[in-house]
PyMOL Python script that loads the backbone (N, CA, C, O; Angstrom):
from pymol import cmd

cmd.read_pdbstr("""\
ATOM      1  N   UNK A   1      13.289  13.760 -21.772  1.00  0.00           N
ATOM      2  CA  UNK A   1      12.423  12.601 -21.846  1.00  0.00           C
ATOM      3  C   UNK A   1      11.177  12.871 -21.014  1.00  0.00           C
ATOM      4  O   UNK A   1      11.285  13.161 -19.823  1.00  0.00           O
ATOM      5  N   UNK A   2      10.002  12.782 -21.618  1.00  0.00           N
ATOM      6  CA  UNK A   2       8.753  13.078 -20.919  1.00  0.00           C
ATOM      7  C   UNK A   2       8.185  11.869 -20.209  1.00  0.00           C
ATOM      8  O   UNK A   2       8.734  10.769 -20.258  1.00  0.00           O
ATOM      9  N   UNK A   3       7.068  12.112 -19.548  1.00  0.00           N
ATOM     10  CA  UNK A   3       6.382  11.041 -18.836  1.00  0.00           C
ATOM     11  C   UNK A   3       5.784  10.054 -19.834  1.00  0.00           C
ATOM     12  O   UNK A   3       5.414  10.426 -20.948  1.00  0.00           O
ATOM     13  N   UNK A   4       5.697   8.809 -19.423  1.00  0.00           N
ATOM     14  CA  UNK A   4       5.098   7.765 -20.256  1.00  0.00           C
ATOM     15  C   UNK A   4       3.579   7.909 -20.161  1.00  0.00           C
ATOM     16  O   UNK A   4       3.041   7.918 -19.054  1.00  0.00           O
ATOM     17  N   UNK A   5       2.873   8.022 -21.290  1.00  0.00           N
ATOM     18  CA  UNK A   5       1.422   8.164 -21.226  1.00  0.00           C
ATOM     19  C   UNK A   5       0.778   6.873 -20.735  1.00  0.00           C
ATOM     20  O   UNK A   5       1.278   5.784 -21.016  1.00  0.00           O
ATOM     21  N   UNK A   6      -0.334   6.989 -19.999  1.00  0.00           N
ATOM     22  CA  UNK A   6      -1.009   5.781 -19.509  1.00  0.00           C
ATOM     23  C   UNK A   6      -1.601   4.974 -20.663  1.00  0.00           C
ATOM     24  O   UNK A   6      -1.942   5.523 -21.711  1.00  0.00           O
ATOM     25  N   UNK A   7      -1.716   3.668 -20.453  1.00  0.00           N
ATOM     26  CA  UNK A   7      -2.368   2.801 -21.432  1.00  0.00           C
ATOM     27  C   UNK A   7      -3.839   3.185 -21.532  1.00  0.00           C
ATOM     28  O   UNK A   7      -4.419   3.703 -20.578  1.00  0.00           O
ATOM     29  N   UNK A   8      -4.426   2.936 -22.668  1.00  0.00           N
ATOM     30  CA  UNK A   8      -5.841   3.246 -22.897  1.00  0.00           C
ATOM     31  C   UNK A   8      -6.602   1.944 -23.086  1.00  0.00           C
ATOM     32  O   UNK A   8      -6.005   0.896 -23.333  1.00  0.00           O
ATOM     33  N   UNK A   9      -7.915   2.016 -22.969  1.00  0.00           N
ATOM     34  CA  UNK A   9      -8.762   0.860 -23.233  1.00  0.00           C
ATOM     35  C   UNK A   9      -8.983   0.003 -22.008  1.00  0.00           C
ATOM     36  O   UNK A   9      -8.648   0.382 -20.885  1.00  0.00           O
ATOM     37  N   UNK A  10      -9.548  -1.144 -22.247  1.00  0.00           N
ATOM     38  CA  UNK A  10      -9.923  -2.081 -21.187  1.00  0.00           C
ATOM     39  C   UNK A  10      -8.691  -2.583 -20.433  1.00  0.00           C
ATOM     40  O   UNK A  10      -7.646  -2.842 -21.030  1.00  0.00           O
ATOM     41  N   UNK A  11      -8.830  -2.713 -19.123  1.00  0.00           N
ATOM     42  CA  UNK A  11      -7.763  -3.229 -18.270  1.00  0.00           C
ATOM     43  C   UNK A  11      -7.489  -4.683 -18.604  1.00  0.00           C
ATOM     44  O   UNK A  11      -8.418  -5.470 -18.787  1.00  0.00           O
ATOM     45  N   UNK A  12      -6.208  -5.044 -18.684  1.00  0.00           N
ATOM     46  CA  UNK A  12      -5.786  -6.406 -19.007  1.00  0.00           C
ATOM     47  C   UNK A  12      -4.822  -6.872 -17.921  1.00  0.00           C
ATOM     48  O   UNK A  12      -3.992  -6.086 -17.465  1.00  0.00           O
ATOM     49  N   UNK A  13      -4.911  -8.126 -17.498  1.00  0.00           N
ATOM     50  CA  UNK A  13      -3.985  -8.674 -16.509  1.00  0.00           C
ATOM     51  C   UNK A  13      -2.557  -8.431 -16.979  1.00  0.00           C
ATOM     52  O   UNK A  13      -2.217  -8.696 -18.132  1.00  0.00           O
ATOM     53  N   UNK A  14      -1.728  -7.926 -16.075  1.00  0.00           N
ATOM     54  CA  UNK A  14      -0.339  -7.637 -16.395  1.00  0.00           C
ATOM     55  C   UNK A  14      -0.084  -6.174 -16.710  1.00  0.00           C
ATOM     56  O   UNK A  14       1.070  -5.746 -16.727  1.00  0.00           O
ATOM     57  N   UNK A  15      -1.142  -5.386 -16.964  1.00  0.00           N
ATOM     58  CA  UNK A  15      -0.951  -3.952 -17.171  1.00  0.00           C
ATOM     59  C   UNK A  15      -0.347  -3.348 -15.908  1.00  0.00           C
ATOM     60  O   UNK A  15      -0.685  -3.750 -14.795  1.00  0.00           O
ATOM     61  N   UNK A  16       0.541  -2.390 -16.086  1.00  0.00           N
ATOM     62  CA  UNK A  16       1.188  -1.732 -14.950  1.00  0.00           C
ATOM     63  C   UNK A  16       1.129  -0.226 -15.146  1.00  0.00           C
ATOM     64  O   UNK A  16       1.091   0.260 -16.276  1.00  0.00           O
ATOM     65  N   UNK A  17       1.120   0.509 -14.041  1.00  0.00           N
ATOM     66  CA  UNK A  17       1.096   1.966 -14.097  1.00  0.00           C
ATOM     67  C   UNK A  17       0.634   2.544 -12.781  1.00  0.00           C
ATOM     68  O   UNK A  17       0.661   1.878 -11.746  1.00  0.00           O
ATOM     69  N   UNK A  18       0.206   3.802 -12.835  1.00  0.00           N
ATOM     70  CA  UNK A  18      -0.332   4.433 -11.625  1.00  0.00           C
ATOM     71  C   UNK A  18      -1.631   3.740 -11.244  1.00  0.00           C
ATOM     72  O   UNK A  18      -2.422   3.355 -12.105  1.00  0.00           O
ATOM     73  N   UNK A  19      -1.842   3.585  -9.933  1.00  0.00           N
ATOM     74  CA  UNK A  19      -3.064   2.942  -9.461  1.00  0.00           C
ATOM     75  C   UNK A  19      -4.298   3.618 -10.038  1.00  0.00           C
ATOM     76  O   UNK A  19      -5.214   2.937 -10.497  1.00  0.00           O
ATOM     77  N   UNK A  20      -4.337   4.955 -10.024  1.00  0.00           N
ATOM     78  CA  UNK A  20      -5.530   5.665 -10.493  1.00  0.00           C
ATOM     79  C   UNK A  20      -5.789   5.422 -11.978  1.00  0.00           C
ATOM     80  O   UNK A  20      -6.945   5.350 -12.394  1.00  0.00           O
ATOM     81  N   UNK A  21      -4.731   5.294 -12.786  1.00  0.00           N
ATOM     82  CA  UNK A  21      -4.915   5.029 -14.216  1.00  0.00           C
ATOM     83  C   UNK A  21      -5.487   3.632 -14.443  1.00  0.00           C
ATOM     84  O   UNK A  21      -6.379   3.450 -15.271  1.00  0.00           O
ATOM     85  N   UNK A  22      -4.974   2.649 -13.707  1.00  0.00           N
ATOM     86  CA  UNK A  22      -5.483   1.278 -13.858  1.00  0.00           C
ATOM     87  C   UNK A  22      -6.902   1.177 -13.328  1.00  0.00           C
ATOM     88  O   UNK A  22      -7.758   0.545 -13.948  1.00  0.00           O
ATOM     89  N   UNK A  23      -7.153   1.796 -12.186  1.00  0.00           N
ATOM     90  CA  UNK A  23      -8.475   1.737 -11.570  1.00  0.00           C
ATOM     91  C   UNK A  23      -9.528   2.370 -12.479  1.00  0.00           C
ATOM     92  O   UNK A  23     -10.664   1.899 -12.539  1.00  0.00           O
ATOM     93  N   UNK A  24      -9.149   3.436 -13.186  1.00  0.00           N
ATOM     94  CA  UNK A  24     -10.082   4.112 -14.092  1.00  0.00           C
ATOM     95  C   UNK A  24     -10.470   3.212 -15.265  1.00  0.00           C
ATOM     96  O   UNK A  24     -11.541   3.378 -15.848  1.00  0.00           O
ATOM     97  N   UNK A  25      -9.607   2.269 -15.608  1.00  0.00           N
ATOM     98  CA  UNK A  25      -9.870   1.373 -16.739  1.00  0.00           C
ATOM     99  C   UNK A  25     -10.560   0.078 -16.322  1.00  0.00           C
ATOM    100  O   UNK A  25     -10.998  -0.694 -17.174  1.00  0.00           O
ATOM    101  N   UNK A  26     -10.659  -0.163 -15.012  1.00  0.00           N
ATOM    102  CA  UNK A  26     -11.292  -1.393 -14.521  1.00  0.00           C
ATOM    103  C   UNK A  26     -12.790  -1.373 -14.819  1.00  0.00           C
ATOM    104  O   UNK A  26     -13.427  -0.320 -14.808  1.00  0.00           O
ATOM    105  N   UNK A  27     -13.329  -2.544 -15.082  1.00  0.00           N
ATOM    106  CA  UNK A  27     -14.748  -2.705 -15.368  1.00  0.00           C
ATOM    107  C   UNK A  27     -15.331  -3.606 -14.295  1.00  0.00           C
ATOM    108  O   UNK A  27     -14.790  -4.675 -14.013  1.00  0.00           O
ATOM    109  N   UNK A  28     -16.432  -3.178 -13.697  1.00  0.00           N
ATOM    110  CA  UNK A  28     -17.082  -3.992 -12.669  1.00  0.00           C
ATOM    111  C   UNK A  28     -17.384  -5.377 -13.233  1.00  0.00           C
ATOM    112  O   UNK A  28     -17.976  -5.515 -14.304  1.00  0.00           O
ATOM    113  N   UNK A  29     -16.962  -6.402 -12.486  1.00  0.00           N
ATOM    114  CA  UNK A  29     -17.221  -7.776 -12.893  1.00  0.00           C
ATOM    115  C   UNK A  29     -16.134  -8.396 -13.749  1.00  0.00           C
ATOM    116  O   UNK A  29     -16.238  -9.567 -14.116  1.00  0.00           O
ATOM    117  N   UNK A  30     -15.075  -7.630 -14.082  1.00  0.00           N
ATOM    118  CA  UNK A  30     -14.023  -8.203 -14.938  1.00  0.00           C
ATOM    119  C   UNK A  30     -13.051  -9.094 -14.161  1.00  0.00           C
ATOM    120  O   UNK A  30     -12.191  -9.742 -14.758  1.00  0.00           O
ATOM    121  N   UNK A  31     -13.185  -9.127 -12.829  1.00  0.00           N
ATOM    122  CA  UNK A  31     -12.348  -9.958 -11.963  1.00  0.00           C
ATOM    123  C   UNK A  31     -10.872  -9.573 -12.013  1.00  0.00           C
ATOM    124  O   UNK A  31     -10.005 -10.395 -11.718  1.00  0.00           O
ATOM    125  N   UNK A  32     -10.579  -8.305 -12.391  1.00  0.00           N
ATOM    126  CA  UNK A  32      -9.219  -7.780 -12.368  1.00  0.00           C
ATOM    127  C   UNK A  32      -9.127  -6.689 -11.319  1.00  0.00           C
ATOM    128  O   UNK A  32     -10.062  -5.910 -11.135  1.00  0.00           O
ATOM    129  N   UNK A  33      -7.999  -6.638 -10.635  1.00  0.00           N
ATOM    130  CA  UNK A  33      -7.797  -5.680  -9.557  1.00  0.00           C
ATOM    131  C   UNK A  33      -6.437  -5.024  -9.686  1.00  0.00           C
ATOM    132  O   UNK A  33      -5.436  -5.724  -9.834  1.00  0.00           O
ATOM    133  N   UNK A  34      -6.369  -3.682  -9.635  1.00  0.00           N
ATOM    134  CA  UNK A  34      -5.061  -3.029  -9.556  1.00  0.00           C
ATOM    135  C   UNK A  34      -4.464  -3.280  -8.167  1.00  0.00           C
ATOM    136  O   UNK A  34      -5.092  -2.962  -7.157  1.00  0.00           O
ATOM    137  N   UNK A  35      -3.279  -3.838  -8.116  1.00  0.00           N
ATOM    138  CA  UNK A  35      -2.605  -4.182  -6.861  1.00  0.00           C
ATOM    139  C   UNK A  35      -1.424  -3.234  -6.651  1.00  0.00           C
ATOM    140  O   UNK A  35      -0.491  -3.207  -7.454  1.00  0.00           O
ATOM    141  N   UNK A  36      -1.472  -2.454  -5.558  1.00  0.00           N
ATOM    142  CA  UNK A  36      -0.382  -1.520  -5.246  1.00  0.00           C
ATOM    143  C   UNK A  36       0.930  -2.266  -5.014  1.00  0.00           C
ATOM    144  O   UNK A  36       0.955  -3.319  -4.379  1.00  0.00           O
ATOM    145  N   UNK A  37       2.002  -1.709  -5.533  1.00  0.00           N
ATOM    146  CA  UNK A  37       3.343  -2.288  -5.338  1.00  0.00           C
ATOM    147  C   UNK A  37       4.342  -1.147  -5.154  1.00  0.00           C
ATOM    148  O   UNK A  37       4.647  -0.462  -6.130  1.00  0.00           O
ATOM    149  N   UNK A  38       4.857  -0.914  -3.964  1.00  0.00           N
ATOM    150  CA  UNK A  38       4.490  -1.559  -2.713  1.00  0.00           C
ATOM    151  C   UNK A  38       3.113  -1.090  -2.246  1.00  0.00           C
ATOM    152  O   UNK A  38       2.519  -0.185  -2.832  1.00  0.00           O
ATOM    153  N   UNK A  39       2.627  -1.708  -1.206  1.00  0.00           N
ATOM    154  CA  UNK A  39       1.272  -1.422  -0.751  1.00  0.00           C
ATOM    155  C   UNK A  39       1.097   0.055  -0.406  1.00  0.00           C
ATOM    156  O   UNK A  39       2.033   0.723   0.034  1.00  0.00           O
ATOM    157  N   UNK A  40      -0.117   0.545  -0.615  1.00  0.00           N
ATOM    158  CA  UNK A  40      -0.434   1.950  -0.348  1.00  0.00           C
ATOM    159  C   UNK A  40      -0.186   2.312   1.116  1.00  0.00           C
ATOM    160  O   UNK A  40       0.163   3.454   1.417  1.00  0.00           O
ATOM    161  N   UNK A  41      -0.359   1.361   2.022  1.00  0.00           N
ATOM    162  CA  UNK A  41      -0.170   1.626   3.445  1.00  0.00           C
ATOM    163  C   UNK A  41       1.265   2.014   3.791  1.00  0.00           C
ATOM    164  O   UNK A  41       1.510   2.578   4.857  1.00  0.00           O
ATOM    165  N   UNK A  42       2.211   1.720   2.906  1.00  0.00           N
ATOM    166  CA  UNK A  42       3.605   2.106   3.141  1.00  0.00           C
ATOM    167  C   UNK A  42       3.787   3.613   2.994  1.00  0.00           C
ATOM    168  O   UNK A  42       4.771   4.175   3.476  1.00  0.00           O
ATOM    169  N   UNK A  43       2.835   4.265   2.325  1.00  0.00           N
ATOM    170  CA  UNK A  43       2.797   5.725   2.176  1.00  0.00           C
ATOM    171  C   UNK A  43       4.031   6.320   1.510  1.00  0.00           C
ATOM    172  O   UNK A  43       4.447   7.426   1.853  1.00  0.00           O
ATOM    173  N   UNK A  44       4.619   5.595   0.560  1.00  0.00           N
ATOM    174  CA  UNK A  44       5.711   6.167  -0.220  1.00  0.00           C
ATOM    175  C   UNK A  44       5.159   7.184  -1.208  1.00  0.00           C
ATOM    176  O   UNK A  44       5.852   8.129  -1.586  1.00  0.00           O
ATOM    177  N   UNK A  45       3.908   6.990  -1.627  1.00  0.00           N
ATOM    178  CA  UNK A  45       3.210   7.891  -2.544  1.00  0.00           C
ATOM    179  C   UNK A  45       1.768   7.991  -2.062  1.00  0.00           C
ATOM    180  O   UNK A  45       1.379   7.340  -1.092  1.00  0.00           O
ATOM    181  N   UNK A  46       0.985   8.806  -2.746  1.00  0.00           N
ATOM    182  CA  UNK A  46      -0.450   8.802  -2.466  1.00  0.00           C
ATOM    183  C   UNK A  46      -1.033   7.509  -3.032  1.00  0.00           C
ATOM    184  O   UNK A  46      -0.407   6.849  -3.861  1.00  0.00           O
ATOM    185  N   UNK A  47      -2.206   7.159  -2.590  1.00  0.00           N
ATOM    186  CA  UNK A  47      -2.881   5.962  -3.092  1.00  0.00           C
ATOM    187  C   UNK A  47      -3.045   6.045  -4.614  1.00  0.00           C
ATOM    188  O   UNK A  47      -2.820   5.062  -5.320  1.00  0.00           O
ATOM    189  N   UNK A  48      -3.432   7.208  -5.109  1.00  0.00           N
ATOM    190  CA  UNK A  48      -3.692   7.387  -6.527  1.00  0.00           C
ATOM    191  C   UNK A  48      -2.424   7.321  -7.374  1.00  0.00           C
ATOM    192  O   UNK A  48      -2.444   6.759  -8.469  1.00  0.00           O
ATOM    193  N   UNK A  49      -1.327   7.887  -6.884  1.00  0.00           N
ATOM    194  CA  UNK A  49      -0.079   7.977  -7.644  1.00  0.00           C
ATOM    195  C   UNK A  49       0.791   6.727  -7.551  1.00  0.00           C
ATOM    196  O   UNK A  49       1.725   6.567  -8.336  1.00  0.00           O
ATOM    197  N   UNK A  50       0.500   5.850  -6.612  1.00  0.00           N
ATOM    198  CA  UNK A  50       1.325   4.672  -6.392  1.00  0.00           C
ATOM    199  C   UNK A  50       1.336   3.712  -7.571  1.00  0.00           C
ATOM    200  O   UNK A  50       0.362   3.621  -8.318  1.00  0.00           O
ATOM    201  N   UNK A  51       2.435   3.003  -7.731  1.00  0.00           N
ATOM    202  CA  UNK A  51       2.555   2.016  -8.784  1.00  0.00           C
ATOM    203  C   UNK A  51       1.665   0.816  -8.512  1.00  0.00           C
ATOM    204  O   UNK A  51       1.461   0.427  -7.362  1.00  0.00           O
ATOM    205  N   UNK A  52       1.142   0.237  -9.574  1.00  0.00           N
ATOM    206  CA  UNK A  52       0.252  -0.911  -9.422  1.00  0.00           C
ATOM    207  C   UNK A  52       0.374  -1.840 -10.627  1.00  0.00           C
ATOM    208  O   UNK A  52       0.867  -1.465 -11.691  1.00  0.00           O
ATOM    209  N   UNK A  53      -0.092  -3.054 -10.413  1.00  0.00           N
ATOM    210  CA  UNK A  53      -0.101  -4.092 -11.434  1.00  0.00           C
ATOM    211  C   UNK A  53      -1.495  -4.708 -11.446  1.00  0.00           C
ATOM    212  O   UNK A  53      -2.033  -5.035 -10.388  1.00  0.00           O
ATOM    213  N   UNK A  54      -2.085  -4.872 -12.624  1.00  0.00           N
ATOM    214  CA  UNK A  54      -3.418  -5.472 -12.728  1.00  0.00           C
ATOM    215  C   UNK A  54      -3.306  -6.986 -12.560  1.00  0.00           C
ATOM    216  O   UNK A  54      -2.596  -7.655 -13.310  1.00  0.00           O
ATOM    217  N   UNK A  55      -4.010  -7.507 -11.574  1.00  0.00           N
ATOM    218  CA  UNK A  55      -4.004  -8.945 -11.287  1.00  0.00           C
ATOM    219  C   UNK A  55      -5.410  -9.507 -11.348  1.00  0.00           C
ATOM    220  O   UNK A  55      -6.368  -8.812 -11.010  1.00  0.00           O
ATOM    221  N   UNK A  56      -5.552 -10.765 -11.776  1.00  0.00           N
ATOM    222  CA  UNK A  56      -6.839 -11.433 -11.604  1.00  0.00           C
ATOM    223  C   UNK A  56      -7.139 -11.517 -10.102  1.00  0.00           C
ATOM    224  O   UNK A  56      -6.233 -11.701  -9.290  1.00  0.00           O
ATOM    225  N   UNK A  57      -8.406 -11.381  -9.749  1.00  0.00           N
ATOM    226  CA  UNK A  57      -8.783 -11.367  -8.331  1.00  0.00           C
ATOM    227  C   UNK A  57      -8.239 -12.588  -7.581  1.00  0.00           C
ATOM    228  O   UNK A  57      -7.760 -12.451  -6.455  1.00  0.00           O
ATOM    229  N   UNK A  58      -8.305 -13.772  -8.184  1.00  0.00           N
ATOM    230  CA  UNK A  58      -7.848 -14.984  -7.481  1.00  0.00           C
ATOM    231  C   UNK A  58      -6.344 -14.924  -7.183  1.00  0.00           C
ATOM    232  O   UNK A  58      -5.893 -15.553  -6.225  1.00  0.00           O
ATOM    233  N   UNK A  59      -5.571 -14.198  -7.964  1.00  0.00           N
ATOM    234  CA  UNK A  59      -4.145 -14.007  -7.658  1.00  0.00           C
ATOM    235  C   UNK A  59      -3.955 -12.896  -6.630  1.00  0.00           C
ATOM    236  O   UNK A  59      -3.058 -12.968  -5.790  1.00  0.00           O
ATOM    237  N   UNK A  60      -4.798 -11.871  -6.697  1.00  0.00           N
ATOM    238  CA  UNK A  60      -4.690 -10.752  -5.750  1.00  0.00           C
ATOM    239  C   UNK A  60      -4.870 -11.249  -4.311  1.00  0.00           C
ATOM    240  O   UNK A  60      -4.148 -10.811  -3.416  1.00  0.00           O
ATOM    241  N   UNK A  61      -5.812 -12.145  -4.081  1.00  0.00           N
ATOM    242  CA  UNK A  61      -6.045 -12.634  -2.716  1.00  0.00           C
ATOM    243  C   UNK A  61      -4.868 -13.458  -2.187  1.00  0.00           C
ATOM    244  O   UNK A  61      -4.781 -13.692  -0.981  1.00  0.00           O
ATOM    245  N   UNK A  62      -3.974 -13.894  -3.052  1.00  0.00           N
ATOM    246  CA  UNK A  62      -2.802 -14.660  -2.630  1.00  0.00           C
ATOM    247  C   UNK A  62      -1.602 -13.776  -2.259  1.00  0.00           C
ATOM    248  O   UNK A  62      -0.608 -14.280  -1.737  1.00  0.00           O
ATOM    249  N   UNK A  63      -1.685 -12.467  -2.524  1.00  0.00           N
ATOM    250  CA  UNK A  63      -0.553 -11.582  -2.234  1.00  0.00           C
ATOM    251  C   UNK A  63      -0.373 -11.418  -0.729  1.00  0.00           C
ATOM    252  O   UNK A  63      -1.319 -11.585   0.041  1.00  0.00           O
ATOM    253  N   UNK A  64       0.828 -11.094  -0.325  1.00  0.00           N
ATOM    254  CA  UNK A  64       1.136 -10.990   1.106  1.00  0.00           C
ATOM    255  C   UNK A  64       0.498  -9.778   1.772  1.00  0.00           C
ATOM    256  O   UNK A  64       0.477  -9.689   2.999  1.00  0.00           O
ATOM    257  N   UNK A  65      -0.028  -8.835   0.972  1.00  0.00           N
ATOM    258  CA  UNK A  65      -0.629  -7.635   1.551  1.00  0.00           C
ATOM    259  C   UNK A  65      -2.139  -7.565   1.361  1.00  0.00           C
ATOM    260  O   UNK A  65      -2.744  -6.539   1.668  1.00  0.00           O
ATOM    261  N   UNK A  66      -2.756  -8.620   0.868  1.00  0.00           N
ATOM    262  CA  UNK A  66      -4.202  -8.599   0.631  1.00  0.00           C
ATOM    263  C   UNK A  66      -4.958  -8.585   1.956  1.00  0.00           C
ATOM    264  O   UNK A  66      -4.619  -9.316   2.887  1.00  0.00           O
ATOM    265  N   UNK A  67      -5.977  -7.749   2.024  1.00  0.00           N
ATOM    266  CA  UNK A  67      -6.873  -7.719   3.178  1.00  0.00           C
ATOM    267  C   UNK A  67      -6.157  -7.445   4.486  1.00  0.00           C
ATOM    268  O   UNK A  67      -5.283  -6.582   4.561  1.00  0.00           O
ATOM    269  N   UNK A  68      -6.536  -8.188   5.518  1.00  0.00           N
ATOM    270  CA  UNK A  68      -5.981  -7.980   6.856  1.00  0.00           C
ATOM    271  C   UNK A  68      -4.481  -8.256   6.916  1.00  0.00           C
ATOM    272  O   UNK A  68      -3.798  -7.704   7.779  1.00  0.00           O
ATOM    273  N   UNK A  69      -3.953  -9.089   6.030  1.00  0.00           N
ATOM    274  CA  UNK A  69      -2.503  -9.348   6.026  1.00  0.00           C
ATOM    275  C   UNK A  69      -1.719  -8.067   5.774  1.00  0.00           C
ATOM    276  O   UNK A  69      -0.595  -7.919   6.254  1.00  0.00           O
ATOM    277  N   UNK A  70      -2.305  -7.146   5.025  1.00  0.00           N
ATOM    278  CA  UNK A  70      -1.641  -5.895   4.701  1.00  0.00           C
ATOM    279  C   UNK A  70      -1.285  -5.080   5.922  1.00  0.00           C
ATOM    280  O   UNK A  70      -0.229  -4.447   5.956  1.00  0.00           O
ATOM    281  N   UNK A  71      -2.148  -5.081   6.933  1.00  0.00           N
ATOM    282  CA  UNK A  71      -1.864  -4.324   8.169  1.00  0.00           C
ATOM    283  C   UNK A  71      -0.631  -4.882   8.872  1.00  0.00           C
ATOM    284  O   UNK A  71       0.214  -4.123   9.347  1.00  0.00           O
ATOM    285  N   UNK A  72      -0.529  -6.195   8.937  1.00  0.00           N
ATOM    286  CA  UNK A  72       0.630  -6.821   9.584  1.00  0.00           C
ATOM    287  C   UNK A  72       1.911  -6.521   8.814  1.00  0.00           C
ATOM    288  O   UNK A  72       2.948  -6.247   9.418  1.00  0.00           O
ATOM    289  N   UNK A  73       1.846  -6.573   7.484  1.00  0.00           N
ATOM    290  CA  UNK A  73       3.019  -6.273   6.661  1.00  0.00           C
ATOM    291  C   UNK A  73       3.420  -4.814   6.837  1.00  0.00           C
ATOM    292  O   UNK A  73       4.607  -4.509   6.959  1.00  0.00           O
ATOM    293  N   UNK A  74       2.447  -3.912   6.850  1.00  0.00           N
ATOM    294  CA  UNK A  74       2.744  -2.486   7.027  1.00  0.00           C
ATOM    295  C   UNK A  74       3.451  -2.236   8.353  1.00  0.00           C
ATOM    296  O   UNK A  74       4.404  -1.458   8.411  1.00  0.00           O
ATOM    297  N   UNK A  75       2.995  -2.882   9.409  1.00  0.00           N
ATOM    298  CA  UNK A  75       3.657  -2.723  10.725  1.00  0.00           C
ATOM    299  C   UNK A  75       5.071  -3.300  10.684  1.00  0.00           C
ATOM    300  O   UNK A  75       6.009  -2.677  11.183  1.00  0.00           O
ATOM    301  N   UNK A  76       5.227  -4.466  10.105  1.00  0.00           N
ATOM    302  CA  UNK A  76       6.542  -5.123  10.073  1.00  0.00           C
ATOM    303  C   UNK A  76       7.549  -4.352   9.223  1.00  0.00           C
ATOM    304  O   UNK A  76       8.747  -4.381   9.505  1.00  0.00           O
ATOM    305  N   UNK A  77       7.070  -3.661   8.182  1.00  0.00           N
ATOM    306  CA  UNK A  77       7.973  -2.974   7.258  1.00  0.00           C
ATOM    307  C   UNK A  77       8.054  -1.468   7.491  1.00  0.00           C
ATOM    308  O   UNK A  77       8.711  -0.761   6.727  1.00  0.00           O
ATOM    309  N   UNK A  78       7.401  -0.974   8.528  1.00  0.00           N
ATOM    310  CA  UNK A  78       7.421   0.463   8.819  1.00  0.00           C
ATOM    311  C   UNK A  78       8.869   0.943   8.960  1.00  0.00           C
ATOM    312  O   UNK A  78       9.667   0.351   9.685  1.00  0.00           O
ATOM    313  N   UNK A  79       9.182   2.013   8.261  1.00  0.00           N
ATOM    314  CA  UNK A  79      10.523   2.592   8.352  1.00  0.00           C
ATOM    315  C   UNK A  79      11.541   2.002   7.386  1.00  0.00           C
ATOM    316  O   UNK A  79      12.646   2.530   7.268  1.00  0.00           O
ATOM    317  N   UNK A  80      11.197   0.920   6.692  1.00  0.00           N
ATOM    318  CA  UNK A  80      12.142   0.336   5.737  1.00  0.00           C
ATOM    319  C   UNK A  80      12.170   1.175   4.461  1.00  0.00           C
ATOM    320  O   UNK A  80      11.163   1.789   4.109  1.00  0.00           O
ATOM    321  N   UNK A  81      13.295   1.212   3.771  1.00  0.00           N
ATOM    322  CA  UNK A  81      13.365   1.977   2.533  1.00  0.00           C
ATOM    323  C   UNK A  81      12.541   1.345   1.420  1.00  0.00           C
ATOM    324  O   UNK A  81      12.261   0.146   1.442  1.00  0.00           O
ATOM    325  N   UNK A  82      12.157   2.165   0.449  1.00  0.00           N
ATOM    326  CA  UNK A  82      11.328   1.741  -0.677  1.00  0.00           C
ATOM    327  C   UNK A  82      11.858   0.488  -1.353  1.00  0.00           C
ATOM    328  O   UNK A  82      11.106  -0.463  -1.568  1.00  0.00           O
ATOM    329  N   UNK A  83      13.136   0.473  -1.690  1.00  0.00           N
ATOM    330  CA  UNK A  83      13.712  -0.673  -2.415  1.00  0.00           C
ATOM    331  C   UNK A  83      13.678  -1.957  -1.602  1.00  0.00           C
ATOM    332  O   UNK A  83      13.592  -3.043  -2.176  1.00  0.00           O
ATOM    333  N   UNK A  84      13.743  -1.859  -0.297  1.00  0.00           N
ATOM    334  CA  UNK A  84      13.690  -3.061   0.534  1.00  0.00           C
ATOM    335  C   UNK A  84      12.266  -3.587   0.635  1.00  0.00           C
ATOM    336  O   UNK A  84      12.044  -4.798   0.625  1.00  0.00           O
ATOM    337  N   UNK A  85      11.309  -2.683   0.734  1.00  0.00           N
ATOM    338  CA  UNK A  85       9.903  -3.083   0.810  1.00  0.00           C
ATOM    339  C   UNK A  85       9.512  -3.751  -0.489  1.00  0.00           C
ATOM    340  O   UNK A  85       8.366  -4.170  -0.647  1.00  0.00           O
TER     341      UNK A  85
END
""", "prot")
cmd.dss("prot")
cmd.show_as("cartoon", "prot")
cmd.util.cbc("prot")
cmd.orient("prot")
């Protein structure tokens, strides 16, 4: 079984995949943001290879790891296994 090819075309809310694949499809001004899951600061993968979900910007700012909140979450979850994070 081979790797799943990335989606093509314009980024749509709910698209999931590697952060770099989603980011490459983002269009300036579309108000969509690839959101790392788990956050890139957890360093389970590289920023580019990490899993992400495309969210509308107004939903992205509500996530527990958005902006400065992400630093606090990274400190609190340091050393926890991937599945727990």
